[in-house]
N, C-alpha and C positions, 0 to 999 in steps of 0.2 A: 500497411497502407498509404500512411502519413508518407513517407520514403517516395515512395510508386508517385503520388499525387502530385508531391514539392520537383520531381524531376521530366513528367510528364507538362502540368500547368504553367509552371515558373520558371525554372532556367535548367538546362537537361545538365550544363555544366558546375553549377551553384556546388558548394562545398556544404552541406548539410550534417552539422553536429550536434546531437542530442549530449546530454552531461547529468550527472548524478551528485549528490551530496548532501552534508548537514548543515540545518543550521548554527548546530553547536560548535562544530567546526569550522563553521566558516568560510568556507570551502567545495571544491567538490572534488571529488574525490577518483572517481571515471571521467571521462569526457573526451572529446575530440583530440587529433594531434593529425596537421599535414603536411607529416613526411606520411601519412598509412594511409591506403585505398577507403574504401567506405564501402561498407556493408548494410544493405537494407534491414533495417529493426536493428542495429548494432548502436552501442554506444565504440568508440575508435577500441579505447583501454586504461588504463589506470594512469592517472596522473602522476605527474613531473611530485616527486620524495613519496608518494602512497602506492605503501605498501598492501595493496588489497588483493586480497586473494575468496576463494569461495571455501567454506570447511562443512563438513556431514556435523553428525553428531556428536560422533567420535572425537573431532576436533582436527580432522584430518582435514588435507588440501585434496579439490577434486578438480575434475577438468573435466567441461562438458557434461557436468551434472548438477541440478540447482542445488544450492549449500547456502548457509548463512553467511552474509556480508563482513568479512571479516577486514581490519587494519594491522599489522600483526608487527610494526614498529613506528613510534610515535612520529608523528608529522609537525611539522613547526607551530600550525595552528590550531593543534588541538586542546582545552581549555584544560587549564590544571583545576581546578574547583567552578564552583556555580555559586553565584550569590546566596548569602543568608543560606546553604547546604551546609548544617551543624554536621564536621566529623564526613563528608564526603559522602552521608550515605544515599543522598539523591543521585548522586553522579555516581557510584559505582552501582548501585541497582538499575541506570540506565543503561549504561554501558559495556560492563564490567563482568555482570551477574553470571551468565552462561560461561564463558572461557576464562578464567582467573587471568589478569593483566593482560589480555588482549582484547581489544576494541570491539565488541559486536555491534555494526549498525542499527541490525532490525528491519534489516529487507533481505529478500531473497535474490542471487546472484549468479546465474550459470555465464564460464570464463572457456573458452575454447581455446582450442591450440594455439590459434594467432593471436590472443590474448583480448579478440572481440568479447564485449559482455553485453549480457539485456538480464535486466532490472525486471523482479517479478512482483513487485508490491513486497508491502511489509512480510516479515516473519511474522512478528506477534500478531498478526491478524487473518494467520492461516485458516480457513475453512477445512475442517476436515469431517468429511461427513462417510460414518460406516466405513474407514478406514481409508478411505480418498482423501489426499491432501492437494488441495489448490488454491492459488492465490486470487484476491479478492477482484484484482483486475481483470482474469477472463470473464468473470459474469459482465464486471460493467463492461466490455466490450463489446457485448452480445444484447444487452438492454440497452444502454446510450445508442445506438443503432436505427432502435423505433424511433420513428420522426415523433411521438406524443411526448416524448419522455426529452426532458433539459438534464435531467443528474440522477442521479442514484448512490443509492449506500446500503451494504448489504453485510450483516449481524449473523455470526455463527454464534449459539448462545448453548452449546453445548458444555455441560459440565459436568463435574464429578457426578456420577449416581442419577443424576439426568440424562432423559430423552431428548435427543439433538433438536433444537426448534431452529430455523433459519427465517426473517423476517427479510424481508426487502421493500426499499422505501426508495419511491420513488418521486420526483421533482417532476410535474407535468408542465410541458407549453401553455400558454396560453391559449382557454378556451378548449382546451383536450379534458376529456373525464375519462377517472380511472374506471373504466365497465367492465364487466367477467369477461368479455369478450377478448378485453385488452390483455387482462389476469391472465386468461387461457392461451393467447396466443406469446405472451412471453416466457412464461412455466414452458410453452411447447420447443418454445428457440433455444434455450437452453438447453433442455431435454436432446436436442438433436445435435448441441455445437459444440456441447461439452459433457455431460453426463446426464440421467437422470435422476443420481445421487442429489447433485447439485440446483435443481431445481427448489426455488423455495417456499416451505410450506404454506407462508400468506404475504400477499404484494401490500400494502398500505401505502396511499398518497399523501405527501407532508410537503412545506412550502420553501425547504431550503434543508441544503444536508451542510452539516458544521465541518468548519475548515480552521487550520492553524491559520495563523499572521502571513505562514509560507506556502500556504495554498494546498495542502493535504489534509485531504478527510480523513475526519478523528474516528476513527474504524474500534480505536482500543478505548478509549473513554468510555464510549459510547454503550462498548460491550459491559464496560463495570459498570456503568451505570443500570444497565438491563438487569444485569446479572445483583443487582442491590448495594451495588457500595455507594458510602459518601460521598455525593456531588463534590467539595470539596477534595475529598481524597481522588475522586475521578478525571475529576480536567480541571488545568488553570485558564480561570476566563482572560484573562490578559494575554493569553498567550491565542487565544482566537479572534478571528475575524469577525464572528457573529454568534456572539456569544446569546442571542436571544433565539436561537434554533437548538438549543437545550431543551426548553418550556417542553415542546414538544415529545419529547423522551422520557420526560419526567413523569405527564401524564401517560404516558404510555406502560412506562413502567407501572404505577397506581393500577394498570387497570383498566 
């Protein structure tokens, strides 16, 4: 939708390019290429010196399938270690825990035959409802089209031995109210456009969605907090844009 709007309303000959990368890498690893055609909704391909691939759970490369975004060869800007990370424990857990020796970035990606790329959100915050897996970005796309909703955060609290519970948290536009009618409309739209299984169990109004300094929704840390992990282990406040947003979720956890 964004591509179509830009070419219809801004400039039909604009070289519109999107990119995706990582803070710890200090660079983008997929993005635009002025020598390649532009396809709506796609990043044009891997960046220079970035050996990007989509791998399935068996560690095999896949084409035209959603897989784990991995970087299979060292990049010049890859960190050697994290500051104050004794014995590289946090570094290895962050990027090398799933495929030893291979950088797993923690995003879902699909790469097609022309090397065009689509990012589907965080793989470690994937929703798995009764065996159907989906990235959170699909839910945000539906929810944030409602004029009353400014921002949103969905958390799948399925845990070992527990029944799945998925709350949706929404930031409302000034003057809007989270009425029963709005709750029902949001759930109905998710059922229609995604699947009945991905409709949230409950919807709550919040003042702010927690974000990292780089502008990413903090789905995984909030999930850890709501599942009972101590705050100091679940999140780094100095890496947040709005650490005050955590207070709501700490209260929510306590019931």
